[in-house]
C-alpha positions as CSV (number, residue, x, y, z in Angstrom):
1,M,0.0,0.0,0.0
2,N,1.6,3.3,-1.0
3,E,1.4,6.5,0.9
4,N,-1.4,8.0,-1.1
5,S,-3.8,5.1,-0.7
6,A,-2.9,4.9,3.0
7,N,-3.7,8.6,3.4
8,Q,-7.0,8.2,1.5
9,M,-7.9,5.3,3.8
10,I,-7.2,7.4,6.8
11,I,-9.3,10.3,5.5
12,T,-12.2,7.9,4.7
13,M,-12.1,6.4,8.1
14,L,-12.1,9.8,9.8
15,A,-15.0,10.9,7.5
16,E,-17.0,7.9,8.6
17,G,-16.7,9.2,12.2
18,N,-14.0,7.0,13.6
19,P,-11.9,8.7,16.3
20,V,-8.2,9.5,15.6
21,W,-6.9,7.0,18.1
22,Y,-8.9,4.2,16.5
23,V,-7.7,5.0,13.0
24,A,-4.1,5.3,14.3
25,G,-4.4,1.8,15.8
26,M,-5.9,0.3,12.6
27,V,-3.1,1.7,10.3
28,N,-0.4,1.3,12.9
29,M,0.6,5.0,13.0
30,R,0.9,7.6,15.8
31,S,-2.2,9.5,16.5
32,H,-0.5,12.8,15.8
33,D,0.5,11.7,12.3
34,V,-3.1,10.5,11.6
35,Y,-4.4,13.9,12.9
36,L,-2.1,15.8,10.6
37,I,-3.2,13.8,7.5
38,G,-6.8,14.4,8.5
39,Q,-6.2,18.1,9.2
40,A,-4.8,18.5,5.7
41,A,-8.1,17.2,4.3
42,G,-10.3,19.3,6.6
43,Y,-10.5,17.4,9.9
44,P,-12.2,18.0,12.3
45,D,-14.9,19.3,9.9
46,K,-16.6,16.1,8.8
47,A,-18.3,17.8,5.9
48,K,-14.9,18.8,4.4
49,L,-13.7,15.3,4.9
50,R,-16.7,13.8,3.1
51,R,-16.1,16.2,0.2
52,A,-12.5,15.2,0.0
53,V,-13.5,11.5,-0.1
54,W,-16.2,12.2,-2.7
55,A,-13.7,14.2,-4.9
56,E,-11.2,11.4,-4.8
57,K,-13.7,8.8,-5.8
58,N,-15.1,10.9,-8.6
59,R,-11.7,12.2,-9.9
60,T,-11.3,11.6,-13.6
61,R,-8.0,9.9,-14.5
62,V,-6.5,10.6,-17.9
63,A,-4.8,7.5,-19.5
64,A,-1.1,8.1,-20.2
């Protein structure tokens, strides 16, 4: 699992309402690191997190 997919999984779990300490335990990271990843996506505002997840799922990828 690369860093981008791990970050997306963390953001998705936070958007679902899971607490930072729980997400940190599931991905085997420090709570502070999980918080920083979430904060970059809009945490603790769950609406911003949901929009970030929605945008990632609906992003159009151009074939190279």
